[in-house]
C-alpha positions, 0 to 999 in steps of 0.5 A, a space after each residue: 163103678 170105679 173112677 179112672 187113675 190119674 197119670 203119674 207124673 207130668 201130663 205130655 199133650 200129643 198131635 192127636 190131643 191137638 186134633 181134639 182142641 175146639 175151633 173157637 178162635 183161639 190159637 192153640 200150640 203144644 210145645 214139647 207136650 205143653 198145651 199153649 192158648 192164645 187169643 186171636 191176634 189184634 187188628 195191628 198184629 194182623 196189619 204188620 204180619 200181612 205187610 211182612 208177607 207181602 214183602 217177603 212174598 214178592 221176593 221169594 215169588 221174583 227170585 223163585 226161592 220156594 213158598 210163604 205161608 202165613 198162620 193159622 197153619 200148623 208146622 208139625 215138629 214132632 208128635 209133641 210140639 205143634 205150632 202156628 207161626 206168623 209167618 212161614 218160609 219153606 225152600 224148594 230145597 225142603 219142599 217135601 215138608 209141605 203136605 195137603 194139610 200142615 208143614 211136617 218138619 222145620 221150615 227154612 224160616 219162622 217168623 213171630 210178631 210178638 204181642 204182650 201176650 205172646 212175647 215171653 213164650 216167642 222169645 224163649 219158648 218158642 225159640 228153644 223149640 224152632 232150634 230144637 227141631 232145626 229151623 235154620 232162621 227165626 225172626 222176632 218182629 216187635 211192632 211196639 218197638 218197631 224192631 226186627 231181629 234175625 237169628 241163625 240157627 248155629 250149633 243148636 242155638 240162635 245167634 243175632 245176624 240181623 237187627 233194624 229198627 224204626 224206618 231203617 232198611 232191614 237186610 235179612 240174611 236168609 234173603 240175599 238182595 232184599 232190603 225191607 223198608 220197614 216203614 211198610 211194615 209198620 203202616 
């Protein structure tokens, strides 16, 4: 009996590998071929996510802009980059990327809610992946510092375009006319 030869060089995981991962309550993502595992979110994280999703969804519905989705939902950027952002907005203009199983392409907006376990990955690794695949807007929401930052993709990199802290109104560029009452997000 022969022992299989290990692959030479770096192992790159694919969507097929992703589909074989266990359904065990952890959050699995493959970012540029590298597996990332995160424990399930805390109740605080989920409250912030729910509150922000309700606010964004109400605005999107009222103005018939597209659809808002929340985790867990796979966003397939490529065969080696599969993410599960906390919140996702897809405009009507990009509706063709919405499939029965997942979002197959770059959404207009991706929102990540930071936690001690994910902060570095969200700020660096995911920002790189989202920019690489053309996500136009990226929000970082930090419940610990009660801060929301909106970044716009310009020439392959994210630039800060809006920031609000505490209970300041957050006026995102992607949704003109929306002023998010952050006190309702942190509640």
